[in-house]
PDB file of N, CA, C and O in Angstrom:
ATOM      1  N   MET A   1       0.856  -0.830   0.046  1.00  0.00           N
ATOM      2  CA  MET A   1      -0.024  -0.072  -0.051  1.00  0.00           C
ATOM      3  C   MET A   1       0.980   1.117   0.157  1.00  0.00           C
ATOM      4  O   MET A   1       1.777   1.146   1.094  1.00  0.00           O
ATOM      5  N   GLN A   2       0.835   2.419  -1.115  1.00  0.00           N
ATOM      6  CA  GLN A   2       1.828   3.646  -0.916  1.00  0.00           C
ATOM      7  C   GLN A   2       0.830   4.628  -0.048  1.00  0.00           C
ATOM      8  O   GLN A   2      -0.393   4.752   0.012  1.00  0.00           O
ATOM      9  N   LYS A   3       2.149   5.379   0.709  1.00  0.00           N
ATOM     10  CA  LYS A   3       2.072   6.744   1.093  1.00  0.00           C
ATOM     11  C   LYS A   3       1.049   7.460   0.838  1.00  0.00           C
ATOM     12  O   LYS A   3       1.200   7.955  -0.279  1.00  0.00           O
ATOM     13  N   LEU A   4      -0.419   7.928   1.546  1.00  0.00           N
ATOM     14  CA  LEU A   4      -0.800   9.208   1.121  1.00  0.00           C
ATOM     15  C   LEU A   4      -0.098  10.380   0.894  1.00  0.00           C
ATOM     16  O   LEU A   4      -0.345  11.255   0.064  1.00  0.00           O
ATOM     17  N   ARG A   5       1.137  10.296   2.009  1.00  0.00           N
ATOM     18  CA  ARG A   5       2.016  12.028   2.451  1.00  0.00           C
ATOM     19  C   ARG A   5       3.052  10.916   1.932  1.00  0.00           C
ATOM     20  O   ARG A   5       2.995   9.705   1.715  1.00  0.00           O
ATOM     21  N   LEU A   6       4.074  11.974   1.835  1.00  0.00           N
ATOM     22  CA  LEU A   6       5.092  11.714   2.115  1.00  0.00           C
ATOM     23  C   LEU A   6       6.318  12.745   2.787  1.00  0.00           C
ATOM     24  O   LEU A   6       6.133  13.952   2.942  1.00  0.00           O
ATOM     25  N   THR A   7       7.183  12.265   3.035  1.00  0.00           N
ATOM     26  CA  THR A   7       8.237  13.355   3.846  1.00  0.00           C
ATOM     27  C   THR A   7       9.125  14.078   2.923  1.00  0.00           C
ATOM     28  O   THR A   7       9.308  13.763   1.748  1.00  0.00           O
ATOM     29  N   MET A   8       9.699  15.136   3.578  1.00  0.00           N
ATOM     30  CA  MET A   8      10.919  15.797   2.537  1.00  0.00           C
ATOM     31  C   MET A   8      11.747  14.905   2.373  1.00  0.00           C
ATOM     32  O   MET A   8      12.458  15.220   1.419  1.00  0.00           O
ATOM     33  N   ASN A   9      12.165  13.542   2.978  1.00  0.00           N
ATOM     34  CA  ASN A   9      13.468  12.619   2.521  1.00  0.00           C
ATOM     35  C   ASN A   9      12.311  11.914   1.414  1.00  0.00           C
ATOM     36  O   ASN A   9      12.564  12.395   0.310  1.00  0.00           O
ATOM     37  N   GLU A  10      11.610  11.338   1.355  1.00  0.00           N
ATOM     38  CA  GLU A  10      10.911  10.416   1.381  1.00  0.00           C
ATOM     39  C   GLU A  10      10.691  10.429  -0.979  1.00  0.00           C
ATOM     40  O   GLU A  10      10.836   9.738  -1.987  1.00  0.00           O
ATOM     41  N   THR A  11      10.161  12.141  -0.344  1.00  0.00           N
ATOM     42  CA  THR A  11       9.955  13.087  -1.646  1.00  0.00           C
ATOM     43  C   THR A  11      11.064  13.517  -2.608  1.00  0.00           C
ATOM     44  O   THR A  11      10.961  13.800  -3.802  1.00  0.00           O
ATOM     45  N   CYS A  12      12.220  13.500  -1.774  1.00  0.00           N
ATOM     46  CA  CYS A  12      13.278  12.973  -2.491  1.00  0.00           C
ATOM     47  C   CYS A  12      14.234  11.741  -2.962  1.00  0.00           C
ATOM     48  O   CYS A  12      15.148  11.600  -3.774  1.00  0.00           O
ATOM     49  N   HIS A  13      13.552  10.935  -2.040  1.00  0.00           N
ATOM     50  CA  HIS A  13      14.039   9.389  -2.833  1.00  0.00           C
ATOM     51  C   HIS A  13      12.926   9.336  -3.638  1.00  0.00           C
ATOM     52  O   HIS A  13      13.233   8.764  -4.684  1.00  0.00           O
ATOM     53  N   PHE A  14      11.856   9.647  -3.626  1.00  0.00           N
ATOM     54  CA  PHE A  14      10.926   9.023  -4.991  1.00  0.00           C
ATOM     55  C   PHE A  14      11.099   9.662  -6.057  1.00  0.00           C
ATOM     56  O   PHE A  14      10.839   9.168  -7.154  1.00  0.00           O
ATOM     57  N   LEU A  15      11.479  10.637  -5.928  1.00  0.00           N
ATOM     58  CA  LEU A  15      11.901  11.676  -7.136  1.00  0.00           C
ATOM     59  C   LEU A  15      12.826  11.897  -7.547  1.00  0.00           C
ATOM     60  O   LEU A  15      12.743  12.654  -8.515  1.00  0.00           O
ATOM     61  N   SER A  16      14.505  11.372  -7.095  1.00  0.00           N
ATOM     62  CA  SER A  16      15.674  11.306  -7.347  1.00  0.00           C
ATOM     63  C   SER A  16      16.403  12.185  -7.158  1.00  0.00           C
ATOM     64  O   SER A  16      17.575  12.133  -7.531  1.00  0.00           O
ATOM     65  N   VAL A  17      15.766  13.455  -6.381  1.00  0.00           N
ATOM     66  CA  VAL A  17      16.498  14.476  -6.320  1.00  0.00           C
ATOM     67  C   VAL A  17      17.380  15.053  -4.912  1.00  0.00           C
ATOM     68  O   VAL A  17      16.745  14.541  -3.990  1.00  0.00           O
ATOM     69  N   GLN A  18      18.260  15.674  -4.431  1.00  0.00           N
ATOM     70  CA  GLN A  18      18.870  16.385  -3.393  1.00  0.00           C
ATOM     71  C   GLN A  18      17.781  17.314  -2.604  1.00  0.00           C
ATOM     72  O   GLN A  18      17.176  18.222  -3.174  1.00  0.00           O
ATOM     73  N   ARG A  19      17.590  16.959  -1.127  1.00  0.00           N
ATOM     74  CA  ARG A  19      16.942  18.489  -0.540  1.00  0.00           C
ATOM     75  C   ARG A  19      16.891  19.588  -1.536  1.00  0.00           C
ATOM     76  O   ARG A  19      15.817  19.887  -2.058  1.00  0.00           O
ATOM     77  N   ASP A  20      18.150  20.294  -1.869  1.00  0.00           N
ATOM     78  CA  ASP A  20      18.136  21.725  -2.080  1.00  0.00           C
ATOM     79  C   ASP A  20      17.168  21.574  -3.267  1.00  0.00           C
ATOM     80  O   ASP A  20      16.088  22.131  -3.076  1.00  0.00           O
ATOM     81  N   LYS A  21      17.309  20.946  -4.452  1.00  0.00           N
ATOM     82  CA  LYS A  21      16.986  20.655  -5.792  1.00  0.00           C
ATOM     83  C   LYS A  21      15.097  20.509  -5.461  1.00  0.00           C
ATOM     84  O   LYS A  21      14.242  21.261  -5.930  1.00  0.00           O
ATOM     85  N   LEU A  22      14.898  19.511  -4.683  1.00  0.00           N
ATOM     86  CA  LEU A  22      13.909  19.725  -4.168  1.00  0.00           C
ATOM     87  C   LEU A  22      13.290  21.381  -3.551  1.00  0.00           C
ATOM     88  O   LEU A  22      12.323  21.834  -4.164  1.00  0.00           O
ATOM     89  N   ASN A  23      13.700  21.983  -2.703  1.00  0.00           N
ATOM     90  CA  ASN A  23      13.301  23.483  -2.496  1.00  0.00           C
ATOM     91  C   ASN A  23      13.186  24.030  -3.367  1.00  0.00           C
ATOM     92  O   ASN A  23      12.089  24.566  -3.523  1.00  0.00           O
ATOM     93  N   LYS A  24      14.395  24.242  -4.590  1.00  0.00           N
ATOM     94  CA  LYS A  24      14.703  24.702  -5.422  1.00  0.00           C
ATOM     95  C   LYS A  24      12.981  24.903  -6.750  1.00  0.00           C
ATOM     96  O   LYS A  24      12.277  25.857  -7.080  1.00  0.00           O
ATOM     97  N   MET A  25      13.000  23.811  -7.002  1.00  0.00           N
ATOM     98  CA  MET A  25      11.116  23.061  -7.592  1.00  0.00           C
ATOM     99  C   MET A  25      10.592  23.824  -6.500  1.00  0.00           C
ATOM    100  O   MET A  25      10.802  25.027  -6.659  1.00  0.00           O
ATOM    101  N   VAL A  26      10.147  23.616  -5.731  1.00  0.00           N
ATOM    102  CA  VAL A  26       8.964  24.261  -4.724  1.00  0.00           C
ATOM    103  C   VAL A  26       9.270  25.306  -5.055  1.00  0.00           C
ATOM    104  O   VAL A  26       8.310  25.910  -5.533  1.00  0.00           O
ATOM    105  N   ASN A  27      10.387  25.995  -5.041  1.00  0.00           N
ATOM    106  CA  ASN A  27      10.400  27.952  -5.117  1.00  0.00           C
ATOM    107  C   ASN A  27      10.800  28.262  -6.087  1.00  0.00           C
ATOM    108  O   ASN A  27      11.456  29.302  -6.047  1.00  0.00           O
ATOM    109  N   ASP A  28      10.631  27.477  -7.670  1.00  0.00           N
ATOM    110  CA  ASP A  28      10.477  28.315  -8.255  1.00  0.00           C
ATOM    111  C   ASP A  28       9.896  27.764 -10.002  1.00  0.00           C
ATOM    112  O   ASP A  28       9.995  28.252 -11.128  1.00  0.00           O
ATOM    113  N   ASP A  29       9.339  26.630  -9.481  1.00  0.00           N
ATOM    114  CA  ASP A  29       8.439  26.183 -10.358  1.00  0.00           C
ATOM    115  C   ASP A  29       6.746  25.965 -10.116  1.00  0.00           C
ATOM    116  O   ASP A  29       6.419  24.828  -9.775  1.00  0.00           O
ATOM    117  N   PRO A  30       5.860  26.793 -10.243  1.00  0.00           N
ATOM    118  CA  PRO A  30       4.499  27.004  -9.760  1.00  0.00           C
ATOM    119  C   PRO A  30       3.490  25.726  -9.664  1.00  0.00           C
ATOM    120  O   PRO A  30       2.662  25.463  -8.793  1.00  0.00           O
ATOM    121  N   SER A  31       3.888  24.919 -11.023  1.00  0.00           N
ATOM    122  CA  SER A  31       3.298  23.284 -11.472  1.00  0.00           C
ATOM    123  C   SER A  31       3.660  23.293 -10.786  1.00  0.00           C
ATOM    124  O   SER A  31       3.091  24.143 -10.101  1.00  0.00           O
ATOM    125  N   PHE A  32       4.876  22.602  -9.958  1.00  0.00           N
ATOM    126  CA  PHE A  32       5.422  22.010  -8.797  1.00  0.00           C
ATOM    127  C   PHE A  32       4.182  21.552  -7.899  1.00  0.00           C
ATOM    128  O   PHE A  32       3.520  22.569  -7.695  1.00  0.00           O
ATOM    129  N   PRO A  33       3.640  20.548  -7.331  1.00  0.00           N
ATOM    130  CA  PRO A  33       2.383  20.652  -6.005  1.00  0.00           C
ATOM    131  C   PRO A  33       3.799  21.468  -4.652  1.00  0.00           C
ATOM    132  O   PRO A  33       5.015  21.608  -4.514  1.00  0.00           O
ATOM    133  N   ARG A  34       2.516  21.761  -3.990  1.00  0.00           N
ATOM    134  CA  ARG A  34       2.680  22.600  -2.817  1.00  0.00           C
ATOM    135  C   ARG A  34       3.081  21.728  -1.778  1.00  0.00           C
ATOM    136  O   ARG A  34       2.520  20.634  -1.722  1.00  0.00           O
ATOM    137  N   PRO A  35       4.021  22.035  -0.875  1.00  0.00           N
ATOM    138  CA  PRO A  35       3.908  21.037   0.506  1.00  0.00           C
ATOM    139  C   PRO A  35       2.950  21.352   1.187  1.00  0.00           C
ATOM    140  O   PRO A  35       2.380  22.429   1.014  1.00  0.00           O
ATOM    141  N   ILE A  36       2.445  20.166   2.423  1.00  0.00           N
ATOM    142  CA  ILE A  36       1.750  20.529   3.045  1.00  0.00           C
ATOM    143  C   ILE A  36       2.596  20.812   3.927  1.00  0.00           C
ATOM    144  O   ILE A  36       3.763  20.422   3.958  1.00  0.00           O
ATOM    145  N   LYS A  37       1.865  21.748   4.958  1.00  0.00           N
ATOM    146  CA  LYS A  37       2.341  22.139   6.125  1.00  0.00           C
ATOM    147  C   LYS A  37       1.490  21.531   7.837  1.00  0.00           C
ATOM    148  O   LYS A  37       0.295  21.799   7.967  1.00  0.00           O
ATOM    149  N   GLU A  38       2.127  20.857   8.847  1.00  0.00           N
ATOM    150  CA  GLU A  38       1.205  20.341   9.372  1.00  0.00           C
ATOM    151  C   GLU A  38       1.739  21.061  10.797  1.00  0.00           C
ATOM    152  O   GLU A  38       2.675  20.724  11.522  1.00  0.00           O
ATOM    153  N   GLY A  39       0.832  22.130  10.920  1.00  0.00           N
ATOM    154  CA  GLY A  39       1.061  22.718  12.499  1.00  0.00           C
ATOM    155  C   GLY A  39       1.126  24.588  11.932  1.00  0.00           C
ATOM    156  O   GLY A  39       1.089  24.907  10.744  1.00  0.00           O
ATOM    157  N   VAL A  40       1.223  25.562  13.056  1.00  0.00           N
ATOM    158  CA  VAL A  40       2.124  26.404  12.240  1.00  0.00           C
ATOM    159  C   VAL A  40       3.054  27.053  13.028  1.00  0.00           C
ATOM    160  O   VAL A  40       3.008  28.283  13.078  1.00  0.00           O
ATOM    161  N   THR A  41       3.993  26.372  13.729  1.00  0.00           N
ATOM    162  CA  THR A  41       5.250  26.796  14.097  1.00  0.00           C
ATOM    163  C   THR A  41       6.526  26.212  13.000  1.00  0.00           C
ATOM    164  O   THR A  41       6.297  25.190  12.353  1.00  0.00           O
ATOM    165  N   ARG A  42       7.920  26.963  12.843  1.00  0.00           N
ATOM    166  CA  ARG A  42       8.335  26.752  11.833  1.00  0.00           C
ATOM    167  C   ARG A  42       9.093  24.956  11.870  1.00  0.00           C
ATOM    168  O   ARG A  42       9.697  24.430  10.935  1.00  0.00           O
ATOM    169  N   GLN A  43       8.836  24.404  13.089  1.00  0.00           N
ATOM    170  CA  GLN A  43       9.353  23.308  13.350  1.00  0.00           C
ATOM    171  C   GLN A  43       8.456  22.039  12.720  1.00  0.00           C
ATOM    172  O   GLN A  43       8.834  20.888  12.499  1.00  0.00           O
ATOM    173  N   ALA A  44       7.374  22.535  12.545  1.00  0.00           N
ATOM    174  CA  ALA A  44       6.341  22.066  12.156  1.00  0.00           C
ATOM    175  C   ALA A  44       6.492  20.805  10.660  1.00  0.00           C
ATOM    176  O   ALA A  44       7.037  21.286   9.667  1.00  0.00           O
ATOM    177  N   ALA A  45       6.028  19.306  10.549  1.00  0.00           N
ATOM    178  CA  ALA A  45       6.030  18.481   9.790  1.00  0.00           C
ATOM    179  C   ALA A  45       5.745  19.052   8.275  1.00  0.00           C
ATOM    180  O   ALA A  45       4.603  19.398   7.971  1.00  0.00           O
ATOM    181  N   VAL A  46       6.817  19.134   7.348  1.00  0.00           N
ATOM    182  CA  VAL A  46       6.030  19.200   6.060  1.00  0.00           C
ATOM    183  C   VAL A  46       5.857  17.652   5.198  1.00  0.00           C
ATOM    184  O   VAL A  46       6.602  16.686   5.359  1.00  0.00           O
ATOM    185  N   TYR A  47       4.794  17.712   4.356  1.00  0.00           N
ATOM    186  CA  TYR A  47       4.737  16.584   3.881  1.00  0.00           C
ATOM    187  C   TYR A  47       4.455  16.893   2.447  1.00  0.00           C
ATOM    188  O   TYR A  47       4.477  18.075   2.104  1.00  0.00           O
ATOM    189  N   PHE A  48       4.125  15.716   1.343  1.00  0.00           N
ATOM    190  CA  PHE A  48       4.007  16.398  -0.125  1.00  0.00           C
ATOM    191  C   PHE A  48       2.785  15.313  -0.748  1.00  0.00           C
ATOM    192  O   PHE A  48       3.074  14.128  -0.911  1.00  0.00           O
ATOM    193  N   ASP A  49       1.760  15.701  -0.992  1.00  0.00           N
ATOM    194  CA  ASP A  49       0.846  14.577  -1.523  1.00  0.00           C
ATOM    195  C   ASP A  49       1.198  13.666  -2.926  1.00  0.00           C
ATOM    196  O   ASP A  49       1.493  14.083  -4.046  1.00  0.00           O
ATOM    197  N   HIS A  50       1.059  12.300  -2.452  1.00  0.00           N
ATOM    198  CA  HIS A  50       1.527  11.226  -3.288  1.00  0.00           C
ATOM    199  C   HIS A  50       1.210  11.195  -4.764  1.00  0.00           C
ATOM    200  O   HIS A  50       1.931  11.059  -5.752  1.00  0.00           O
ATOM    201  N   SER A  51      -0.545  11.421  -4.559  1.00  0.00           N
ATOM    202  CA  SER A  51      -0.949  11.430  -5.874  1.00  0.00           C
ATOM    203  C   SER A  51      -0.722  12.894  -6.598  1.00  0.00           C
ATOM    204  O   SER A  51      -0.539  12.855  -7.815  1.00  0.00           O
ATOM    205  N   GLU A  52      -0.719  14.283  -5.900  1.00  0.00           N
ATOM    206  CA  GLU A  52      -0.376  15.143  -6.948  1.00  0.00           C
ATOM    207  C   GLU A  52       1.673  14.774  -7.122  1.00  0.00           C
ATOM    208  O   GLU A  52       2.455  15.494  -7.743  1.00  0.00           O
ATOM    209  N   LEU A  53       1.838  14.181  -6.773  1.00  0.00           N
ATOM    210  CA  LEU A  53       3.726  14.077  -7.208  1.00  0.00           C
ATOM    211  C   LEU A  53       3.787  13.670  -8.484  1.00  0.00           C
ATOM    212  O   LEU A  53       4.444  14.175  -9.394  1.00  0.00           O
ATOM    213  N   ILE A  54       2.521  12.010  -8.543  1.00  0.00           N
ATOM    214  CA  ILE A  54       2.735  11.309  -9.584  1.00  0.00           C
ATOM    215  C   ILE A  54       1.581  12.490 -11.007  1.00  0.00           C
ATOM    216  O   ILE A  54       1.714  12.782 -12.195  1.00  0.00           O
ATOM    217  N   GLU A  55       0.826  12.711 -10.194  1.00  0.00           N
ATOM    218  CA  GLU A  55      -0.109  14.139 -11.273  1.00  0.00           C
ATOM    219  C   GLU A  55       0.872  15.410 -12.314  1.00  0.00           C
ATOM    220  O   GLU A  55       0.824  15.961 -13.413  1.00  0.00           O
ATOM    221  N   TRP A  56       1.757  15.356 -11.002  1.00  0.00           N
ATOM    222  CA  TRP A  56       2.514  16.578 -11.640  1.00  0.00           C
ATOM    223  C   TRP A  56       3.869  15.986 -12.904  1.00  0.00           C
ATOM    224  O   TRP A  56       4.486  16.560 -13.801  1.00  0.00           O
ATOM    225  N   TRP A  57       3.864  14.456 -12.312  1.00  0.00           N
ATOM    226  CA  TRP A  57       4.984  14.172 -13.267  1.00  0.00           C
ATOM    227  C   TRP A  57       4.177  13.372 -14.429  1.00  0.00           C
ATOM    228  O   TRP A  57       4.759  12.879 -15.395  1.00  0.00           O
ATOM    229  N   GLU A  58       3.304  13.327 -14.305  1.00  0.00           N
ATOM    230  CA  GLU A  58       3.048  12.623 -15.676  1.00  0.00           C
ATOM    231  C   GLU A  58       2.522  13.674 -16.912  1.00  0.00           C
ATOM    232  O   GLU A  58       2.253  13.544 -18.106  1.00  0.00           O
ATOM    233  N   VAL A  59       2.537  15.099 -15.651  1.00  0.00           N
ATOM    234  CA  VAL A  59       2.748  16.248 -17.179  1.00  0.00           C
ATOM    235  C   VAL A  59       3.696  16.741 -17.200  1.00  0.00           C
ATOM    236  O   VAL A  59       3.622  17.900 -17.607  1.00  0.00           O
ATOM    237  N   GLN A  60       4.670  16.400 -16.931  1.00  0.00           N
ATOM    238  CA  GLN A  60       5.928  16.617 -17.197  1.00  0.00           C
ATOM    239  C   GLN A  60       6.405  15.820 -18.130  1.00  0.00           C
ATOM    240  O   GLN A  60       7.415  16.249 -18.689  1.00  0.00           O
ATOM    241  N   LYS A  61       6.073  14.969 -18.422  1.00  0.00           N
ATOM    242  CA  LYS A  61       6.324  13.959 -19.182  1.00  0.00           C
ATOM    243  C   LYS A  61       5.876  14.128 -20.513  1.00  0.00           C
ATOM    244  O   LYS A  61       6.447  13.956 -21.589  1.00  0.00           O
ATOM    245  N   GLN A  62       4.365  14.622 -20.122  1.00  0.00           N
ATOM    246  CA  GLN A  62       3.964  14.814 -21.359  1.00  0.00           C
ATOM    247  C   GLN A  62       3.903  16.317 -22.544  1.00  0.00           C
ATOM    248  O   GLN A  62       3.560  16.564 -23.700  1.00  0.00           O
ATOM    249  N   ALA A  63       4.409  16.928 -21.497  1.00  0.00           N
ATOM    250  CA  ALA A  63       5.006  18.248 -22.016  1.00  0.00           C
ATOM    251  C   ALA A  63       6.206  17.735 -22.829  1.00  0.00           C
ATOM    252  O   ALA A  63       6.260  18.479 -23.808  1.00  0.00           O
ATOM    253  N   ARG A  64       6.961  17.041 -22.887  1.00  0.00           N
ATOM    254  CA  ARG A  64       8.141  16.317 -23.276  1.00  0.00           C
ATOM    255  C   ARG A  64       7.991  16.272 -25.094  1.00  0.00           C
ATOM    256  O   ARG A  64       8.818  16.627 -25.933  1.00  0.00           O
ATOM    257  N   TYR A  65       6.608  15.694 -25.280  1.00  0.00           N
ATOM    258  CA  TYR A  65       5.983  15.509 -26.381  1.00  0.00           C
ATOM    259  C   TYR A  65       5.329  16.360 -27.653  1.00  0.00           C
ATOM    260  O   TYR A  65       5.256  16.310 -28.880  1.00  0.00           O
ATOM    261  N   SER A  66       4.786  17.397 -26.221  1.00  0.00           N
ATOM    262  CA  SER A  66       4.391  18.484 -26.861  1.00  0.00           C
ATOM    263  C   SER A  66       5.209  19.567 -27.620  1.00  0.00           C
ATOM    264  O   SER A  66       4.633  20.514 -28.155  1.00  0.00           O
TER     265      SER A  66
END
């Protein structure tokens, strides 16, 4: 069973990128899924939605052929 939400480290592993690259994607690519923060403090955990990541990747793949 696939997790619904992925931590920053899991997302990096899932996309095969380093943490700084993931942060750059979040900041520079408006189409990249927005992180979900649990809580209001700076230390609150940040997650990414698995299905949004899959959908984003499929759009990226389709854009290569357009």
